[in-house]
C-alpha positions in Angstrom: -6.5 28.4 -36.8 -4.2 30.9 -38.2 -7.0 33.5 -38.9 -7.9 33.4 -35.7 -4.3 33.8 -34.4 -4.0 36.9 -37.2 -7.4 38.7 -35.6 -6.0 38.3 -32.1 -3.2 39.5 -32.8 -4.6 42.7 -34.8 -7.3 43.6 -31.6 -4.3 42.6 -29.2 -3.5 46.2 -28.8 -7.0 47.3 -28.3 -7.9 44.7 -25.3 -8.6 47.0 -22.1 -8.2 45.0 -18.9 -10.6 46.2 -15.9 -7.9 47.6 -12.9 -5.4 47.5 -15.7 -4.3 51.6 -14.8 -1.3 52.6 -16.5 -0.2 56.3 -15.1 2.3 57.8 -17.6 3.6 56.4 -21.2 2.1 53.1 -21.5 3.0 50.4 -24.5 1.1 48.9 -26.9 0.1 46.0 -24.6 -1.1 48.3 -21.7 2.1 47.4 -19.5 4.0 51.0 -18.1 6.6 51.9 -20.0 10.3 52.3 -18.4 12.5 55.4 -18.1 15.8 53.7 -19.1 17.0 54.3 -22.1 19.7 53.1 -24.2 21.5 56.1 -23.1 21.1 55.6 -19.4 22.3 51.6 -20.1 25.0 52.9 -22.2 26.3 55.4 -19.7 26.4 52.9 -17.1 27.9 50.5 -19.3 30.5 53.0 -20.0 31.4 53.6 -16.9 32.0 50.1 -15.7 33.9 49.0 -18.8 36.1 52.1 -18.4 36.8 51.2 -14.9 37.9 47.8 -15.6 40.2 49.2 -18.3 41.7 51.2 -15.8 42.3 48.6 -13.3 43.8 46.0 -16.3 46.0 49.2 -16.7 46.8 49.0 -13.3 47.6 45.6 -12.6 50.1 45.9 -15.9 51.8 48.9 -14.6 52.1 47.4 -11.2 53.4 43.5 -12.6 55.8 46.0 -15.0 57.3 47.0 -11.7 57.6 43.9 -10.4 59.1 42.6 -13.3 61.8 45.3 -13.1 62.2 44.7 -9.7 62.7 40.9 -9.5 66.7 41.2 -9.6 67.0 38.0 -11.6 64.8 36.0 -9.7 63.0 33.7 -12.6 60.1 33.0 -10.2 59.1 36.4 -9.6 59.8 37.5 -13.0 57.5 34.5 -14.3 54.6 35.8 -12.1 55.2 39.6 -13.5 55.0 37.9 -16.9 51.9 35.9 -16.1 50.1 39.1 -14.7 50.8 41.8 -17.3 49.6 38.6 -20.2 46.6 38.0 -17.9 45.7 41.8 -17.7 46.3 42.6 -21.5 43.9 39.8 -22.1 41.4 41.3 -19.5 41.6 44.5 -21.6 41.0 43.3 -24.2 38.0 41.7 -23.2 36.6 44.8 -21.5 37.3 46.6 -24.9 35.5 43.7 -26.8 33.0 44.1 -24.7 32.1 47.3 -24.6 32.6 48.1 -28.4 29.8 45.0 -28.5 27.3 46.7 -26.4 27.3 49.9 -27.8 27.1 48.5 -31.3 23.9 46.7 -30.0 23.0 49.3 -28.0 23.1 51.7 -31.3 21.3 49.6 -34.0 18.7 48.6 -32.1 
């Protein structure tokens, strides 16, 4: 049984399926190739994470202004502090996600 599987695996790249016309670049399986590369995916994700990071920084600035202008109101100051904390967490998540995605795209 195992020898049959090995033989099938060895010959599977040579299988020609009738009607399977592959224009352009074909993979070993006979399926059409993709024009999307790791560079394209990396660029799109860097733009997305950059936008997320910019929004997080904008939230930090707005919350800091709210904290400054709270005028001693404890509820307003508390809300501004929580917004800053959540925005910093979001910024950390965005930077970490970009680092992880970049690492995997460069090493795969």
